[in-house]
C-alpha positions as CSV (number, residue, x, y, z in Angstrom):
1,M,-52.0,67.0,-21.1
2,L,-52.5,64.7,-17.9
3,V,-54.9,61.8,-17.8
4,L,-56.5,60.4,-14.3
5,L,-57.4,57.3,-14.5
6,P,-59.2,55.2,-11.6
7,P,-57.9,51.7,-10.8
8,S,-59.9,48.8,-11.2
9,E,-61.3,46.7,-8.4
10,S,-60.3,43.2,-10.5
11,K,-56.2,42.7,-10.5
12,A,-54.1,40.6,-12.2
13,A,-53.1,37.3,-10.2
14,P,-49.7,37.6,-8.0
15,A,-47.0,37.7,-10.2
16,K,-45.2,34.1,-9.2
17,R,-41.7,36.0,-9.0
18,G,-39.9,39.6,-8.4
19,K,-38.9,41.9,-6.1
20,P,-41.7,43.5,-3.5
21,V,-42.4,47.0,-3.7
22,E,-40.4,49.4,-2.6
23,L,-42.1,52.7,-1.8
24,A,-39.0,55.3,-2.3
25,Q,-39.0,54.0,-5.7
26,L,-42.4,54.7,-6.4
27,S,-43.5,57.9,-8.4
28,F,-44.1,61.1,-6.1
29,P,-42.2,60.1,-3.0
30,E,-44.2,62.8,-1.3
31,L,-46.5,60.5,-0.9
32,A,-44.1,58.0,0.6
33,D,-45.7,58.2,4.5
34,L,-49.5,58.3,3.8
35,R,-48.6,54.8,1.6
36,K,-46.8,53.5,4.8
37,Q,-49.7,54.2,6.8
38,A,-52.5,53.1,4.7
39,L,-50.5,49.7,3.5
40,E,-50.2,49.1,7.5
41,A,-53.3,50.1,8.0
42,L,-54.5,47.2,5.3
43,I,-52.4,44.5,6.5
44,E,-53.4,44.8,10.1
45,V,-57.0,44.8,9.0
46,S,-56.9,41.9,6.6
47,A,-55.7,39.7,9.3
48,R,-58.9,40.4,11.6
49,P,-61.7,37.8,11.6
50,D,-64.3,40.7,10.4
51,A,-61.6,41.5,7.8
52,L,-64.2,40.7,4.9
53,E,-66.9,42.9,6.5
54,L,-64.9,46.1,7.1
55,L,-63.5,45.7,3.3
56,D,-66.9,45.4,2.2
57,V,-66.2,42.1,0.2
58,G,-67.7,39.1,-0.3
59,A,-66.9,35.7,0.8
60,S,-65.7,34.7,-3.0
61,L,-62.8,37.6,-2.4
62,A,-61.2,36.2,0.8
63,D,-58.2,34.7,-0.6
64,E,-57.6,37.9,-2.2
65,V,-57.6,39.8,1.6
66,A,-55.5,37.2,2.7
67,R,-52.7,38.0,0.4
68,N,-52.8,41.6,1.7
69,L,-50.8,40.2,4.7
70,T,-47.9,39.4,2.2
71,L,-47.8,42.8,0.5
72,H,-44.5,43.7,2.2
73,T,-43.6,40.4,0.6
74,A,-45.6,39.7,-2.7
75,P,-43.6,40.2,-6.6
76,T,-44.9,43.5,-8.3
77,R,-45.4,44.1,-12.2
78,P,-45.8,47.4,-13.5
79,A,-49.3,48.9,-12.7
80,H,-50.5,49.0,-16.2
81,Q,-50.4,45.0,-15.7
82,V,-51.9,44.8,-12.3
83,Y,-55.1,46.8,-13.2
84,T,-57.0,44.3,-15.6
85,G,-60.8,46.0,-15.3
86,V,-63.4,47.1,-18.2
87,L,-61.6,50.3,-18.8
88,Y,-58.2,48.6,-19.2
89,D,-59.1,46.2,-20.9
90,A,-60.5,49.0,-23.8
91,L,-56.9,50.8,-22.7
92,S,-55.2,47.8,-23.9
93,W,-52.0,48.9,-22.8
94,D,-49.6,46.0,-24.5
95,S,-51.0,47.0,-28.2
96,L,-50.6,50.7,-27.7
97,S,-47.9,51.9,-30.5
98,P,-44.1,52.5,-28.4
99,A,-44.9,56.2,-29.1
100,A,-48.3,55.8,-27.7
101,R,-46.4,54.0,-24.3
102,R,-43.8,56.7,-23.9
103,R,-46.6,59.3,-23.7
104,G,-48.5,57.2,-21.7
105,N,-45.5,56.7,-18.8
106,N,-45.3,60.4,-18.8
107,R,-49.1,61.3,-19.2
108,V,-51.5,59.0,-17.7
109,L,-51.9,58.9,-13.5
110,V,-53.9,55.9,-12.2
111,I,-55.3,57.2,-8.6
112,S,-55.3,54.7,-5.8
113,A,-56.7,54.0,-2.2
114,L,-53.5,52.0,-1.1
115,W,-50.4,54.4,-3.0
116,G,-52.5,57.3,-3.7
117,A,-50.9,58.2,-7.2
118,L,-49.1,55.7,-9.5
119,R,-47.5,55.9,-13.5
120,P,-48.2,52.8,-15.4
121,G,-44.8,51.4,-14.7
122,D,-44.5,51.9,-11.0
123,R,-44.2,48.6,-10.0
124,V,-46.6,47.2,-7.3
125,P,-48.5,43.9,-5.9
126,S,-51.6,43.1,-6.6
127,Y,-54.4,44.3,-3.6
128,R,-57.9,44.6,-2.6
129,L,-58.9,47.9,-1.3
130,S,-61.3,50.5,-2.2
131,M,-60.9,54.4,-2.1
132,D,-64.7,54.2,-0.4
133,G,-63.0,52.3,2.1
134,D,-62.9,53.4,6.0
135,L,-60.2,51.3,8.0
136,P,-60.4,51.4,11.3
137,A,-56.4,52.5,12.2
138,L,-56.6,55.3,9.1
139,G,-60.4,55.9,8.6
140,P,-62.2,57.4,5.6
141,L,-59.4,56.8,2.6
142,A,-60.6,59.5,1.0
143,R,-60.2,61.8,3.7
144,H,-56.4,60.4,4.4
145,W,-55.2,61.1,0.6
146,R,-56.6,64.3,0.6
147,S,-54.6,65.6,2.6
148,E,-51.4,65.8,0.0
149,L,-52.8,64.2,-3.5
150,P,-54.5,67.1,-4.8
151,N,-51.2,68.9,-3.9
152,V,-49.3,66.1,-6.0
153,L,-51.7,66.2,-9.1
154,T,-51.9,70.0,-9.0
155,A,-47.9,69.8,-9.4
156,A,-48.4,66.7,-12.1
157,A,-50.7,69.0,-14.5
158,G,-47.8,71.6,-14.9
159,K,-48.3,74.8,-16.4
160,R,-50.4,74.1,-19.3
161,G,-52.4,71.5,-20.9
162,V,-55.8,69.6,-20.4
163,V,-56.6,67.6,-17.2
164,V,-58.6,64.6,-18.7
165,D,-60.5,63.4,-15.5
166,C,-61.4,59.6,-16.1
167,R,-61.8,59.0,-12.3
168,S,-64.9,57.5,-10.7
169,G,-66.6,59.2,-8.0
170,P,-64.5,57.8,-4.5
171,Y,-61.6,58.7,-6.3
172,V,-62.7,61.9,-7.3
173,A,-63.1,62.7,-3.7
174,A,-59.6,62.1,-2.8
175,A,-59.1,64.9,-4.9
176,P,-61.3,66.9,-5.9
177,V,-61.4,69.3,-8.2
178,S,-62.3,72.4,-6.2
179,S,-58.6,71.2,-4.4
180,F,-56.9,71.8,-7.0
181,S,-55.1,75.4,-7.9
182,D,-57.2,77.8,-9.6
183,D,-55.0,77.5,-13.2
184,V,-55.2,73.5,-13.4
185,A,-59.1,73.6,-12.5
186,A,-59.6,75.7,-15.1
187,R,-58.7,73.0,-17.9
188,T,-59.6,70.4,-16.3
189,V,-62.3,68.3,-17.8
190,A,-64.4,65.0,-16.6
191,V,-65.3,62.6,-19.1
192,R,-68.8,61.6,-19.1
193,V,-70.4,59.0,-21.1
194,L,-74.0,58.9,-21.9
195,R,-76.3,56.4,-23.8
196,E,-78.9,58.1,-26.1
197,T,-82.1,55.7,-26.6
198,N,-84.8,57.4,-28.8
199,G,-83.9,60.9,-28.1
200,K,-83.5,59.9,-24.3
201,R,-80.0,60.2,-22.3
202,S,-78.2,58.0,-19.4
203,V,-75.3,57.2,-17.4
204,V,-74.2,53.7,-18.2
205,S,-71.7,52.5,-15.6
206,H,-70.0,49.3,-17.2
207,L,-70.0,51.5,-21.0
208,A,-68.8,54.5,-19.1
209,K,-65.7,52.7,-18.2
210,H,-65.0,51.1,-21.5
211,T,-65.4,54.1,-23.1
212,R,-62.9,56.1,-20.7
213,G,-60.6,53.6,-22.0
214,E,-61.1,54.0,-25.5
215,V,-60.8,57.6,-25.1
216,T,-57.9,57.5,-23.0
217,R,-56.2,54.6,-26.1
218,Y,-57.3,57.3,-28.8
219,L,-55.8,60.2,-27.2
220,L,-52.6,58.6,-26.4
221,E,-51.8,57.2,-30.0
222,Q,-52.4,61.0,-31.1
223,E,-49.5,62.9,-31.8
224,A,-50.6,66.3,-30.3
225,D,-51.8,66.6,-27.2
226,P,-54.8,69.2,-26.9
227,R,-54.2,72.1,-25.4
228,T,-57.4,73.1,-24.2
229,P,-60.8,71.6,-23.0
230,E,-62.4,73.0,-26.9
231,A,-59.3,71.1,-28.5
232,L,-60.3,67.9,-26.1
233,R,-63.7,68.5,-27.3
234,D,-63.0,68.9,-31.0
235,L,-60.5,65.9,-30.6
236,V,-62.7,63.4,-29.5
237,G,-65.5,64.8,-31.4
238,A,-63.5,63.5,-34.5
239,R,-63.9,59.9,-33.1
240,W,-67.4,60.3,-31.1
241,P,-70.4,62.6,-30.8
242,A,-68.7,65.0,-28.1
243,E,-70.4,67.8,-26.0
244,L,-68.7,70.5,-23.6
245,S,-70.1,72.0,-20.6
246,A,-68.0,75.4,-19.3
247,P,-67.5,75.0,-15.1
248,A,-70.4,76.1,-13.3
249,R,-69.0,77.7,-11.1
250,P,-64.8,79.0,-10.3
251,G,-63.3,76.1,-8.9
252,T,-64.8,73.7,-10.4
253,G,-63.9,71.9,-14.1
254,W,-65.3,71.6,-17.4
255,I,-67.4,68.2,-18.3
256,L,-67.3,66.3,-21.7
257,D,-69.8,64.4,-22.9
258,V,-69.5,61.5,-24.9
259,I,-72.4,60.2,-26.4
260,L,-73.0,56.5,-27.3
261,H,-76.3,56.2,-29.5
262,Q,-78.4,53.2,-29.7
263,Q,-81.5,52.2,-31.5
């Protein structure tokens, strides 16, 4: 099993001490050149007077953008401590059992606008950058990563086991399922969260993030991994109402709808 997560827009406050990021020590060294290019482009744009506009953030985040200037020297912490949004609160990494954390270190990948892909234990500094951004020196970030990230994710998926895709739209664009090998695409399942009220269903953003975090936690706490989309449906379905839809066409993935019933 491989679980693909988006990062969170919110990050932990910068660590007060620790070693700076070492690009060569991060997982997936084949992304090193792309990481260096993204890092330099982010530092360059963050120094500009129009940085907030170019990074599409408000004035309240000016301090976070300014901290981008120190990314080469800023202290780092494990990725699972850097990301602090709704999904990661629900995942609650530090409260996982030791066995679940071991599984997570091998089975979870965070897709990042700055780093491409990280394992939970990779040490990085806090930063401000979104995958739907467009850096003047680099262009659209999703396009930047699309040249190599699909190959990395295809290799990380291995030869068997389901790929649980919890990414949001901009992060899917950096490595669409259609860019995976046919074999991996055929066992990739996007997790969609629907709220059902009085028989009517709708997509919900905040609850979707929270539920995907809960689903990830639930999967990591299991002793055995689901090997097929159907097995994933059955496992998740033991905890939430869940419905599985087959790929609409070759090269697209399955969809697992997790249904939240509300009165």
